[in-house]
VMD Tcl script that draws the C-alpha trace (Angstrom):
set ca {
  {-105.56 -82.80 -136.31}
  {-108.31 -83.22 -138.77}
  {-110.37 -80.23 -137.54}
  {-109.82 -76.64 -138.17}
  {-108.89 -74.30 -135.42}
  {-111.47 -71.09 -135.44}
  {-109.16 -68.24 -134.72}
  {-108.78 -65.99 -137.65}
  {-105.58 -64.37 -135.96}
  {-104.09 -67.85 -135.50}
  {-105.07 -68.71 -139.24}
  {-103.38 -65.43 -140.41}
  {-100.11 -66.00 -138.61}
  {-99.77 -69.62 -139.70}
  {-100.86 -69.31 -143.25}
  {-99.09 -65.88 -144.02}
  {-96.14 -65.76 -141.54}
  {-95.26 -68.82 -139.89}
  {-95.54 -71.58 -142.57}
  {-93.63 -69.83 -145.23}
  {-90.93 -68.68 -143.01}
  {-90.53 -72.40 -141.71}
  {-90.42 -73.68 -145.25}
  {-88.08 -71.09 -146.44}
  {-85.71 -71.75 -143.54}
  {-85.90 -75.52 -144.36}
  {-84.89 -74.74 -147.94}
  {-81.99 -72.65 -146.54}
  {-80.74 -75.49 -144.39}
  {-80.95 -77.84 -147.35}
  {-79.03 -75.58 -149.76}
  {-76.29 -74.67 -147.26}
  {-75.98 -78.24 -145.65}
  {-72.62 -79.08 -146.86}
  {-71.20 -75.52 -145.94}
  {-72.75 -75.02 -142.54}
  {-74.61 -77.19 -140.01}
  {-77.53 -78.56 -141.57}
  {-78.29 -80.85 -144.51}
  {-81.08 -83.20 -146.04}
  {-82.25 -84.70 -142.70}
  {-82.58 -81.44 -140.87}
  {-84.18 -79.70 -143.88}
  {-86.68 -82.57 -144.25}
  {-87.62 -82.38 -140.54}
  {-88.05 -78.62 -140.62}
  {-90.08 -78.87 -143.79}
  {-92.21 -81.57 -142.30}
  {-92.76 -79.39 -138.97}
  {-94.04 -76.55 -141.26}
  {-96.49 -78.91 -142.94}
  {-97.82 -80.40 -139.63}
  {-98.16 -76.82 -138.19}
  {-100.45 -76.00 -140.95}
  {-102.27 -79.21 -140.50}
  {-102.78 -78.40 -136.77}
  {-104.13 -75.08 -137.32}
  {-105.87 -75.05 -140.60}
  {-107.00 -78.67 -140.55}
  {-106.05 -81.68 -142.47}
  {-108.29 -81.24 -145.30}
  {-107.50 -77.62 -145.73}
  {-107.80 -76.15 -149.20}
  {-104.20 -74.87 -148.94}
  {-102.93 -78.54 -148.33}
  {-101.65 -80.19 -151.52}
  {-100.21 -83.06 -149.71}
  {-102.43 -86.19 -149.63}
  {-101.16 -89.36 -148.41}
  {-100.53 -90.59 -151.82}
  {-98.44 -87.34 -152.65}
  {-96.47 -87.93 -149.57}
  {-95.72 -91.50 -150.42}
  {-94.61 -90.54 -153.93}
  {-92.38 -87.82 -152.36}
  {-90.74 -90.39 -149.89}
  {-90.22 -92.88 -152.58}
  {-88.72 -90.27 -154.74}
  {-86.36 -89.24 -152.25}
  {-85.14 -92.84 -151.58}
  {-84.77 -93.49 -155.32}
  {-82.71 -90.20 -155.83}
  {-80.53 -91.11 -152.95}
  {-79.99 -94.82 -154.00}
  {-79.91 -94.00 -157.78}
  {-77.01 -91.81 -157.15}
  {-75.00 -94.39 -155.41}
  {-75.92 -96.90 -158.12}
  {-74.98 -94.50 -160.84}
  {-71.58 -94.07 -159.49}
  {-70.98 -97.71 -159.29}
  {-72.35 -98.26 -162.81}
  {-69.46 -95.73 -164.15}
  {-66.69 -97.76 -162.16}
  {-66.69 -95.78 -158.81}
  {-67.65 -97.08 -155.34}
  {-71.26 -96.56 -153.99}
  {-71.86 -92.86 -153.63}
  {-68.28 -92.01 -155.26}
  {-69.82 -88.81 -156.75}
  {-66.70 -88.03 -158.75}
  {-67.15 -91.31 -160.84}
  {-70.21 -90.01 -162.30}
  {-69.46 -88.54 -165.78}
  {-71.01 -85.10 -165.72}
  {-68.40 -83.06 -167.76}
  {-71.24 -80.83 -169.11}
  {-71.53 -79.63 -165.57}
  {-67.97 -78.36 -165.58}
  {-68.91 -75.70 -168.15}
  {-72.31 -75.01 -166.80}
  {-71.37 -74.45 -163.17}
  {-69.38 -71.52 -161.55}
  {-65.72 -72.43 -160.93}
  {-66.11 -73.26 -157.37}
  {-68.72 -76.06 -157.76}
  {-67.59 -79.46 -158.62}
  {-69.13 -82.82 -159.61}
  {-68.55 -84.08 -156.37}
  {-70.28 -81.13 -154.75}
  {-73.22 -81.62 -157.14}
  {-73.50 -85.29 -156.12}
  {-73.80 -84.37 -152.37}
  {-76.38 -81.73 -153.20}
  {-78.38 -84.61 -155.07}
  {-77.94 -86.83 -152.03}
  {-78.95 -84.16 -149.73}
  {-82.18 -83.53 -151.87}
  {-83.16 -87.17 -151.82}
  {-82.58 -87.39 -147.93}
  {-84.78 -84.44 -147.39}
  {-87.50 -85.57 -149.55}
  {-87.49 -88.87 -147.84}
  {-87.39 -87.54 -144.26}
  {-90.22 -84.86 -145.20}
  {-92.38 -87.62 -146.59}
  {-91.59 -89.98 -143.87}
  {-92.43 -87.64 -140.91}
  {-95.35 -86.10 -142.51}
  {-96.79 -89.47 -143.28}
  {-96.17 -90.73 -139.46}
  {-97.89 -87.61 -138.31}
  {-100.81 -87.96 -140.65}
  {-101.35 -91.75 -139.74}
  {-100.90 -91.05 -136.00}
  {-103.50 -88.44 -136.08}
  {-105.97 -89.94 -138.32}
  {-109.39 -90.72 -136.73}
  {-109.80 -94.57 -136.17}
  {-112.82 -96.36 -137.58}
  {-114.69 -96.66 -134.29}
  {-113.96 -93.07 -133.00}
  {-117.07 -91.40 -133.89}
  {-118.59 -88.89 -131.75}
  {-121.39 -89.96 -129.44}
  {-120.24 -93.62 -129.94}
  {-119.87 -95.51 -126.63}
  {-116.81 -97.58 -125.93}
}
mol new
graphics top color blue
foreach p $ca { graphics top sphere $p radius 0.5 }
foreach p [lrange $ca 0 end-1] q [lrange $ca 1 end] { graphics top cylinder $p $q radius 0.2 }
display resetview
């Protein structure tokens, strides 16, 4: 997975068509997660699949890849902090863990359209946290599983 495939047509299809379409669909699944099948876990898995596809085709060290291991670790931790922080924030304001209605976001009542509630915004925050954590975890797992081992140099006998 660290080497670049040499087909120009494959590069074009992955870079210009498939990866953007997969990423866009992952964002769609995230945004419409509470209204239709999907949500944070599915969105994170779809986004990770798009990134892994680009790694398989364009190479891990591609100029278009902005996701280093350190960046993926930060994304994963950020997702876990967002999820856990939302639950703890609700407890700090007198609610149960992940009781989104207890979080005092009265300013959102004026800023959001009439259909959206504080509870729905809390669910959306949780879904974003889950999506980031799943995306980072799956991408890191793929990166570590396909990384060359220290003794695996070409021409070296085993």
